[in-house]
N, C-alpha and C positions, 0 to 999 in steps of 0.2 A: 484169731486162727493163724497158724503158721503157714506160709507159702513154701512151696518146694518147686524146684526147677525139674521139668521132665521133658525128655526127648522121645518122641514117637516117630515111627517110620511108616509112611504110606506111599505105596508105589515107588519104592526105592528113594524117596525124598524124606529127609529128616526135618521135623518140626519141633522146635524147642519152645516150651510153654512154661509159664509161671502160674501155678494153681494152688488152691487150698489143699493142704496135705490130705484131708479126708476125701478129696475128689480124685486121687491119683488112680485108684483102681477102676473107677468109672471111665476116666479118659483113656486109659490103657485098653480097656475092653471096647470102647467106642472106636479108637483107632484101628484095633485089630479087625473089628467088624467092617469098617469102611475100607480097609485094605483088601479084606477078602472079597467084599462085594465088587470093588473096582476090578479086581483080578478076574472075577467072573465075567463082568461086562467086557473086559479086555479079550477074553476068549470068544465071546459071542460076537463082538464087533472089533475085529482085528485091526482095522485101520484108523481107529480113533486115538487121538492124543489123550495124555493123562488129564488134561483139564476137562475135556469132554466126558471122560469116564467118571471123574469126581463129580461133575455136574449131574450126570445120570444117577449116581448114588445118592446125591442130595435130593434130587426130584423124587426119586423112589421112596426114600425114607420120609420126607415131608408129606408125601401123599399118604402114607400109613399113619403118620402122626395126626393129620387132619381128620382121617377116618376115626381114629380112636377119640379125639377130641369131640367130634360130633356125636359118637356113641355115648360119651360120658355126659354130654349136655342133654341128650335124650333121656338118659337114665336118671339124671339129676331132676329134670322136669317131672318125670313120672313119680320119682320119690317124693318130691314136694307136694304134688297132687294127693298122693296116698297119705302123706302126713297130715295134710289139711282135712281129708276125710276122717281120719282117726281122731284128730283134734275135735272135729265137729261132733263126732259120735260120743266121745268122752264128755264134752261140754253138755250135750243133751242128756246123757245118762247120769252124770254126777250132780247136775244142777236142774233137775226136771222142773222145779217151781219157777226158776228164772225164765224158762223157755215157755211156760204156760201163760205168762203175763202178757 
């Protein structure tokens, strides 16, 4: 995969990155989101420096990511249990003679 050089701006600071070409739109969207969130925090907490603002964005987003990961784990566990139940029912109904021995 071909790499491209991309420059994004967050809180008036430019960051130059080399990324896979197919990741560019994701990076630009992420940078725009981070910039917007940091600016919202800047309005709420006027006396914070940019490093504090970016840390607040990171904490906020990682908290959401952890919540989503926990939800996925819970759903995966439930799905596995349901699939085991279905497998058991199929085994019992498709091979009744094996189960009666």
